ZAMARGU-4260 file (C-alpha; in steps of 0.2 Angstrom, whole numbers, plus 5000, padded with zeros to 4 digits):
<rodrens>
0) 4939/5247/4783 | 4929/5235/4793 | 4930/5239/4811 | 4924/5228/4825 | 4922/5236/4842
5) 4916/5229/4859 | 4900/5219/4856 | 4901/5220/4837 | 4907/5203/4831 | 4922/5201/4843
10) 4924/5186/4854 | 4930/5187/4872 | 4946/5179/4867 | 4949/5192/4853 | 4945/5206/4864
15) 4958/5200/4876 | 4971/5201/4862 | 4967/5219/4858 | 4979/5232/4865 | 4972/5248/4873
20) 4963/5259/4861 | 4963/5246/4847 | 4949/5239/4836 | 4948/5223/4827 | 4948/5223/4808
25) 4946/5208/4796 | 4953/5216/4781 | 4970/5223/4779 | 4970/5242/4778 | 4982/5251/4767
30) 4991/5266/4774 | 5008/5273/4770 | 5017/5290/4768 | 5022/5293/4750 | 5017/5283/4734
35) 5020/5265/4729 | 5037/5265/4722 | 5035/5251/4709 | 5025/5236/4705 | 5038/5225/4698
40) 5055/5222/4706 | 5068/5233/4697 | 5083/5224/4689 | 5095/5234/4700 | 5085/5230/4717
45) 5096/5226/4731 | 5096/5224/4750 | 5110/5229/4761 | 5115/5228/4780 | 5129/5239/4785
50) 5135/5249/4800 | 5141/5242/4816 | 5143/5224/4809 | 5160/5215/4805 | 5153/5209/4788
55) 5142/5221/4778 | 5129/5212/4767 | 5122/5215/4750 | 5109/5203/4742 | 5101/5204/4725
60) 5083/5199/4725 | 5087/5182/4719 | 5100/5180/4734 | 5086/5186/4746 | 5074/5173/4740
65) 5087/5159/4741 | 5089/5160/4759 | 5080/5149/4772 | 5062/5153/4774 | 5054/5157/4791
70) 5035/5157/4793 | 5028/5168/4807 | 5010/5170/4813 | 5007/5186/4823 | 4995/5200/4827
75) 4999/5217/4820 | 4993/5234/4827 | 4992/5250/4818 | 4994/5267/4827 | 4978/5272/4819
80) 4969/5260/4831 | 4966/5245/4820 | 4973/5227/4825 | 4973/5212/4813 | 4975/5195/4822
85) 4984/5179/4816 | 4992/5186/4801 | 5004/5174/4792 | 5020/5180/4785 | 5035/5172/4777
90) 5053/5178/4774 | 5070/5179/4782 | 5073/5179/4800 | 5082/5195/4806 | 5090/5189/4822
95) 5101/5175/4815 | 5106/5185/4800 | 5112/5200/4811 | 5121/5188/4822 | 5130/5180/4808
100) 5137/5196/4802 | 5145/5199/4818 | 5137/5213/4828 | 5150/5225/4835 | 5152/5230/4853
105) 5141/5244/4857 | 5128/5241/4843 | 5112/5246/4851 | 5099/5251/4837 | 5094/5247/4819
110) 5087/5259/4807 | 5077/5252/4792 | 5079/5261/4776 | 5066/5261/4763 | 5062/5269/4746
115) 5059/5287/4745 | 5070/5291/4760 | 5058/5283/4773 | 5066/5277/4789 | 5061/5268/4805
120) 5071/5265/4820 | 5070/5251/4833 | 5081/5245/4847 | 5093/5231/4843 | 5085/5220/4857
125) 5068/5221/4848 | 5076/5218/4831 | 5083/5202/4838 | 5066/5195/4843 | 5062/5178/4835
130) 5047/5185/4826 | 5056/5199/4817 | 5057/5196/4798 | 5062/5202/4781 | 5045/5198/4774
135) 5041/5195/4756 | 5025/5184/4758 | 5009/5187/4767 | 4994/5175/4768 | 5003/5162/4758
140) 5004/5174/4743 | 5018/5186/4737 | 5017/5202/4747 | 5008/5215/4737 | 5016/5232/4733
145) 5002/5241/4742 | 5008/5231/4758 | 5026/5234/4755 | 5031/5221/4742 | 5043/5216/4737
150) 5050/5217/4754 | 5045/5225/4771 | 5051/5223/4789 | 5040/5214/4801 | 5041/5220/4819
155) 5025/5213/4828 | 5030/5219/4845 | 5028/5238/4840 | 5015/5248/4831 | 5015/5244/4813
160) 5024/5260/4806 | 5040/5252/4813 | 5037/5238/4800 | 5044/5248/4786 | 5037/5245/4768
165) 5048/5244/4753 | 5063/5240/4763 | 5080/5242/4755 | 5092/5240/4770 | 5096/5239/4789
170) 5109/5250/4796 | 5116/5245/4813 | 5121/5259/4825 | 5129/5262/4842 | 5116/5275/4845
175) 5097/5279/4842 | 5092/5289/4827 | 5074/5293/4826 | 5065/5289/4810 | 5052/5297/4798
180) 5037/5297/4809 | 5047/5299/4826 | 5054/5315/4819 | 5036/5321/4816 | 5031/5318/4834
185) 5026/5299/4835 | 5033/5289/4850 | 5050/5283/4848 | 5047/5267/4858 | 5029/5263/4850
190) 5024/5249/4862 | 5005/5246/4858 | 5002/5238/4875 | 5007/5254/4883 | 4998/5264/4870
195) 5014/5274/4866 | 5007/5282/4850 | 5015/5300/4851 | 5031/5307/4859 | 5022/5322/4867
</rodrens>
């Protein structure tokens, strides 16, 4: 991992964009719990949205890829202290999709469900940010399995563990439900600018 700290190849403008305790990287570190589930999209792959919505959704991979494409440029911040600036993603915008399904009164949180039982929770108001995507392309190329391909959640406002790799569904809830890392002691809110790394 190529780290760039204060005075080591980092411009003043880049330094101002680093949250507290973060270091700039030029590469894209690979970190995840568990193994890479597959390198080719399985024939039975699907993506679902269910819970506190009027119209649950199920897409095949082909249906996912037929949706309107949103391109997003953003900085991403890992709890392990690296930050990568100006990353380029493409996929399906989450906010209009959730609204189109009819969010029920009282809906307050979203749980991302991924392969091997991994989950990540985010408040609904964060999920409705314009920069949140169901991402399947990175840097003008297909998202590699090491980085969560064929599909990952992109939530730039929070530490990157909330941007769940190998995403298979979003569950809309009327309450909070801590995810995989939150149950192991990581911060529930995970705001990098407040350095909310741990829950203790």
